[in-house]
C-alpha positions as CSV (number, residue, x, y, z in Angstrom):
1,M,86.1,-191.8,94.1
2,K,83.9,-190.7,96.7
3,H,80.7,-192.7,96.8
4,V,77.3,-191.6,98.7
5,L,74.7,-193.9,99.7
6,V,71.2,-192.3,98.3
7,T,68.2,-194.5,99.5
8,G,65.2,-193.8,97.6
9,G,67.9,-192.6,93.9
10,A,65.3,-194.3,92.0
11,G,62.5,-191.8,93.0
12,Y,61.2,-188.5,92.5
13,I,63.6,-186.2,94.8
14,G,66.1,-188.9,95.1
15,S,67.1,-189.0,91.4
16,H,67.2,-185.6,91.4
17,A,69.5,-185.6,94.0
18,C,71.9,-188.4,92.2
19,K,71.8,-185.5,89.4
20,A,73.4,-183.3,91.5
21,L,75.7,-185.5,93.8
22,A,77.2,-186.5,90.0
23,A,77.4,-183.1,89.2
24,A,79.7,-182.2,92.3
25,G,82.2,-185.0,91.8
26,Y,81.0,-187.3,93.7
27,V,79.1,-191.3,92.6
28,P,75.8,-191.7,93.6
29,V,75.0,-195.6,94.7
30,T,71.3,-195.7,94.8
31,F,69.4,-198.3,97.2
32,D,66.0,-198.8,96.0
33,N,63.1,-201.7,96.1
34,L,61.6,-200.0,93.3
35,C,57.9,-200.1,94.5
36,T,57.7,-196.5,93.8
37,G,61.0,-195.9,92.3
38,W,61.9,-196.6,88.6
39,S,65.2,-198.2,87.4
40,D,64.9,-196.0,84.6
41,A,65.6,-192.9,86.6
42,V,68.8,-194.0,87.4
43,K,71.4,-192.8,85.3
44,F,74.2,-191.1,87.3
45,G,75.7,-194.4,89.4
46,P,74.8,-197.6,90.1
47,L,71.5,-198.9,91.5
48,E,71.5,-201.7,94.2
49,Q,68.0,-203.0,94.5
50,G,67.1,-203.9,98.3
51,D,65.0,-203.1,100.9
52,L,65.6,-200.9,103.4
53,T,64.8,-203.7,106.3
54,D,67.1,-206.1,104.9
55,R,69.9,-205.4,107.1
56,A,72.4,-208.2,105.0
57,A,71.8,-206.3,101.6
58,L,72.7,-203.1,103.3
59,D,76.0,-204.8,104.8
60,R,77.0,-206.0,101.6
61,V,76.3,-202.4,99.6
62,F,78.5,-200.4,102.8
63,A,81.4,-202.7,102.0
64,Q,81.1,-203.0,98.7
65,Y,81.1,-199.2,98.1
66,Q,82.4,-198.2,101.6
67,P,80.6,-194.6,101.0
68,I,81.5,-191.6,102.9
69,A,77.9,-190.8,103.8
70,V,74.3,-191.8,103.1
71,M,71.6,-189.5,101.6
72,H,68.0,-191.0,102.8
73,F,65.5,-189.9,100.5
74,A,63.2,-193.9,100.8
75,A,60.3,-193.1,102.6
76,L,56.3,-193.8,101.8
77,S,54.9,-190.2,102.1
78,Q,51.3,-190.2,101.2
79,V,49.2,-188.1,103.9
80,G,46.0,-189.7,103.3
81,E,47.4,-193.2,103.5
82,S,49.4,-192.5,106.4
83,M,46.3,-191.8,108.6
84,R,44.5,-194.8,107.3
85,E,47.6,-197.7,107.2
86,P,49.9,-195.8,110.4
87,G,51.5,-199.3,110.4
88,M,52.8,-199.2,107.4
89,Y,54.4,-195.9,108.1
90,W,55.7,-197.2,111.1
91,R,57.1,-200.2,110.1
92,N,58.3,-199.2,106.7
93,N,59.6,-195.5,107.5
94,V,61.0,-196.2,111.4
95,L,62.3,-199.5,111.1
96,G,63.5,-199.5,107.8
97,S,65.6,-196.5,108.7
98,L,66.8,-197.4,112.4
99,T,67.9,-200.5,110.7
100,L,69.7,-198.3,107.5
101,V,70.6,-196.1,110.8
102,E,72.8,-199.1,112.0
103,A,74.1,-200.8,109.2
104,A,75.7,-197.3,108.1
105,V,76.8,-197.2,112.1
106,A,78.4,-200.2,111.6
107,A,80.3,-199.5,108.7
108,G,81.5,-196.2,110.2
109,C,80.1,-194.5,107.8
110,L,79.1,-191.2,109.9
111,D,77.7,-188.4,107.8
112,F,74.2,-188.6,106.9
113,V,71.7,-186.2,105.1
114,F,68.0,-187.0,105.9
115,S,64.9,-185.8,104.1
116,S,62.5,-185.0,106.6
117,T,59.2,-182.9,106.5
118,C,57.6,-180.0,108.0
119,A,54.9,-182.0,108.3
120,T,56.5,-182.8,111.6
121,Y,55.3,-179.4,112.6
122,G,51.7,-180.4,112.1
123,D,48.7,-177.7,111.8
124,Q,49.4,-174.7,113.4
125,D,47.4,-171.9,111.6
126,G,49.6,-168.3,111.6
127,V,52.6,-169.5,112.5
128,L,55.5,-169.1,110.2
129,L,57.5,-172.1,111.1
130,D,61.3,-172.2,111.9
131,E,63.2,-174.8,113.2
132,T,62.8,-173.9,116.9
133,T,58.5,-173.8,116.1
134,P,57.6,-177.5,118.4
135,Q,56.8,-180.6,116.3
136,H,53.0,-181.7,116.6
137,P,52.2,-184.3,113.9
138,I,49.1,-184.8,113.2
139,N,49.4,-187.8,111.1
140,A,51.8,-191.0,110.7
141,Y,53.5,-189.6,107.8
142,G,54.8,-187.0,109.8
143,A,55.1,-188.9,112.9
144,S,57.3,-191.3,111.4
145,K,59.9,-189.0,110.5
146,R,60.3,-186.9,113.4
147,A,61.0,-190.5,114.8
148,V,63.8,-190.6,112.5
149,E,65.0,-187.6,113.5
150,D,64.6,-189.1,117.1
151,I,66.8,-192.1,116.6
152,L,69.5,-189.6,114.5
153,A,69.7,-187.8,117.6
154,N,69.9,-190.9,119.9
155,F,72.9,-192.2,117.6
156,G,74.6,-189.2,117.2
157,E,75.0,-188.8,121.5
158,S,75.5,-192.6,121.5
159,H,78.1,-193.3,118.3
160,G,78.9,-189.6,117.3
161,L,76.5,-189.8,114.2
162,R,76.5,-186.6,112.1
163,S,73.2,-185.8,110.6
164,V,71.9,-182.9,108.5
165,I,68.0,-182.9,108.5
166,F,66.2,-180.9,105.9
167,R,62.8,-180.3,107.0
168,Y,60.8,-179.3,104.0
169,F,58.0,-177.7,102.1
170,N,56.0,-179.0,98.8
171,V,58.8,-180.1,96.2
172,A,57.3,-179.2,92.8
173,G,59.0,-179.1,89.1
174,A,61.5,-181.3,87.2
175,D,64.8,-181.2,85.9
176,P,64.9,-178.5,83.2
177,D,67.4,-180.8,81.1
178,G,64.5,-183.5,81.4
179,E,66.5,-186.1,82.1
180,V,65.1,-186.9,85.2
181,G,61.3,-185.5,86.7
182,E,58.5,-186.6,88.8
183,F,56.4,-189.5,88.0
184,H,54.3,-191.5,90.6
185,Q,52.2,-194.4,90.3
186,P,49.6,-193.9,91.5
187,E,49.9,-190.4,91.5
188,T,49.2,-187.4,94.4
189,H,51.3,-184.6,94.2
190,L,49.1,-181.5,93.1
191,I,51.2,-179.8,89.9
192,P,51.1,-183.4,88.3
193,L,47.8,-184.2,89.2
194,M,46.2,-180.8,87.5
195,L,48.7,-181.1,84.6
196,D,47.0,-184.7,83.8
197,A,43.4,-183.2,84.4
198,I,45.0,-180.3,81.5
199,D,45.9,-182.4,79.5
200,G,42.6,-184.8,79.5
201,K,44.5,-187.5,80.8
202,R,42.9,-188.0,84.2
203,P,39.2,-187.1,85.4
204,A,39.2,-183.6,86.9
205,L,41.1,-182.8,89.6
206,T,39.6,-182.4,93.3
207,V,40.0,-179.5,95.2
208,F,39.9,-181.3,98.8
209,G,38.1,-178.4,101.2
210,T,37.4,-175.1,100.5
211,D,36.4,-173.9,103.9
212,Y,39.6,-173.7,105.7
213,D,40.4,-170.1,106.9
214,T,42.2,-168.8,104.2
215,P,41.4,-166.2,102.2
216,D,40.1,-168.4,99.3
217,G,39.1,-171.8,101.8
218,T,42.0,-174.1,100.2
219,C,44.7,-175.1,101.7
220,V,48.4,-173.3,101.6
221,R,51.3,-174.4,101.2
222,D,55.1,-173.4,100.2
223,Y,56.2,-174.4,96.9
224,V,60.0,-175.0,96.5
225,H,62.0,-176.4,93.3
226,V,63.2,-179.7,93.5
227,M,66.9,-178.6,91.9
228,D,67.0,-176.2,94.1
229,L,65.9,-178.9,97.7
230,V,68.7,-181.0,95.9
231,D,71.3,-178.2,95.2
232,A,70.5,-177.8,99.3
233,H,71.3,-181.1,100.2
234,V,74.8,-181.7,98.2
235,S,75.1,-178.3,100.6
236,G,74.5,-180.2,103.7
237,L,76.7,-183.1,102.7
238,K,79.8,-180.7,102.4
239,W,78.5,-179.0,105.5
240,L,79.3,-182.7,107.2
241,E,82.5,-183.0,105.1
242,D,84.1,-179.7,106.8
243,G,83.9,-181.2,109.5
244,K,80.6,-179.2,111.1
245,G,78.0,-181.0,113.6
246,S,74.6,-182.2,113.3
247,R,72.3,-179.4,112.1
248,V,68.7,-179.0,111.2
249,F,67.7,-176.8,108.3
250,N,63.6,-176.0,106.8
251,L,63.8,-175.8,103.1
252,G,61.0,-173.1,102.3
253,T,61.0,-169.9,100.2
254,G,58.4,-168.2,102.8
255,S,55.5,-167.7,100.2
256,G,52.4,-169.6,100.5
257,F,50.3,-170.5,97.7
258,S,46.7,-171.9,97.6
259,V,46.0,-174.9,95.8
260,L,42.8,-172.3,93.8
261,E,46.1,-170.0,92.9
262,V,48.4,-172.8,91.5
263,I,45.8,-173.3,89.6
264,D,45.4,-170.2,88.4
265,H,49.2,-169.7,87.7
266,S,48.7,-173.5,86.0
267,R,46.3,-171.9,83.4
268,E,48.6,-169.2,82.5
269,V,51.7,-171.2,82.1
270,T,49.9,-173.6,79.9
271,N,47.4,-171.7,78.6
272,R,44.8,-174.5,79.0
273,D,41.6,-174.8,81.9
274,V,42.0,-176.8,84.7
275,P,38.9,-179.0,85.2
276,Y,38.8,-179.1,89.1
277,E,35.7,-180.0,91.1
278,T,35.4,-179.5,94.9
279,G,35.6,-182.1,97.6
280,D,35.4,-182.7,101.2
281,R,38.2,-182.4,103.4
282,R,41.3,-184.9,103.8
283,P,41.6,-186.4,106.7
284,G,45.5,-184.9,108.3
285,D,45.4,-182.0,105.7
286,C,46.8,-178.9,107.6
287,V,45.4,-175.6,106.4
288,K,48.7,-173.6,106.2
289,L,52.3,-174.7,106.0
290,V,54.4,-172.0,104.7
291,S,58.1,-171.6,106.3
292,G,59.9,-168.5,108.5
293,S,63.2,-169.7,108.2
294,T,66.6,-168.1,106.9
295,R,68.9,-170.2,108.7
296,A,69.3,-172.2,105.5
297,K,70.1,-169.2,103.3
298,A,72.4,-167.8,106.3
299,E,74.5,-170.9,107.5
300,L,74.9,-172.6,103.7
301,G,74.4,-170.2,101.5
302,W,71.4,-171.8,99.9
303,T,69.1,-169.5,97.4
304,P,66.4,-171.3,96.1
305,H,67.3,-169.6,92.3
306,R,64.2,-171.8,90.5
307,S,61.5,-171.8,93.1
308,T,59.0,-169.5,91.5
309,L,55.5,-170.8,90.9
310,K,55.8,-170.3,87.3
311,T,59.4,-171.4,86.7
312,M,58.1,-174.7,89.2
313,I,55.3,-175.5,86.5
314,T,57.1,-174.4,83.5
315,D,59.6,-177.1,84.3
316,A,57.0,-179.8,85.5
317,W,54.7,-179.3,82.6
318,R,57.8,-179.7,79.7
319,W,58.7,-183.4,81.7
320,H,54.9,-183.7,82.2
321,Q,55.1,-183.7,78.0
322,N,57.9,-184.8,77.1
323,G,59.2,-187.6,80.2
324,H,58.1,-191.3,81.5
325,Y,59.7,-194.0,82.6
326,D,59.1,-197.9,82.6
327,K,59.8,-200.1,85.1
C-alpha cells in the first residue's frame, strides 16, 4: 500500500483530496490538529492528530507509515486575519511548513505536493496571471505561502526534494456524493456565507467594496471546483512518481466572476433571493484575480470538468442543506 501524508486532511480541501487519493489507490494519512478541521471529515484513511510544529509527532508518523509523499494543505488562510495578525501566519504557515519539510527530508520522503495560492501574485490589475507572473503578495497570507515555496526550492537544491506547487484561485463547491463538504467555523468564504444568508442562518451577506475598477464595482475572482482541484493534486503526485522534476502550476478556469455575479447565479440555483448589504473594502483584498495559465492542462492533462459557477453553487447548496460535521 502506498501511504500519502496529507496535512490538513480534516479540512475542506484536504478531506476532498483524501477521497480522491483513496479512489486512485493510495492510503491517505491525515495529520491535523483539528483547530479548523473536523474529525468527521476523515473517512478515507487514518487520522493522526498533531501540530506541524511538533517535530517529534511528525517523526513518529513518518516512521509508522513510511509515506511515499506529502500533500501539504495545513495552513491558516484568512486574508483579513493575516492583515491583523501577521505573526500568527508566519509562525503557523512558515514555521510549521519548515518543520514538516525537515521531517520529510530526514525520513527520506522527498516527493512533496504543496497547496499554495494565487495570493502570492498580489494585486496586478488587468493581468491574466500565469506561473511566470512576478510574485508581489500584499498580505501575510500570500507572503507566508510564497515563503514556503522558497523553502521547497531551497531544500530541492540542498537535499533533492522534488515539489509540485499548485497556486490556485477561489475554491468552491463540494463533493457531489455528499461524503465531505465545506464547513468552517467561523465561515469566511463567499458562497457558503451567501447560502447561509439565503437559508436565514445568518444576517444578510456583506459585499465588501463596491467601488473597485470592475464592471459592477465588486471584486472579481476565478472560481475552481474543489473536486477538479484535488484531481490536479493526484495528477501532481503521479507527476512526481514518474520521476519528473519540480514544477509550479496555476489552477483556475481563466474566467472571472464578480461578487454580484456570484449572487445572481446563486439566486438562479436556489430560486431564492440573496439578502445582502454593502460595506467598505477589506484591507488586503485584490481587485481581480484570474488565471491566464494553460500549463496544468498541457502538462498534467488537467481539465476542470465541474468548474462552472452553476455546478459549484449547486453542489455547495446540496451539501449546505444536508451536510455538517461535529467535533
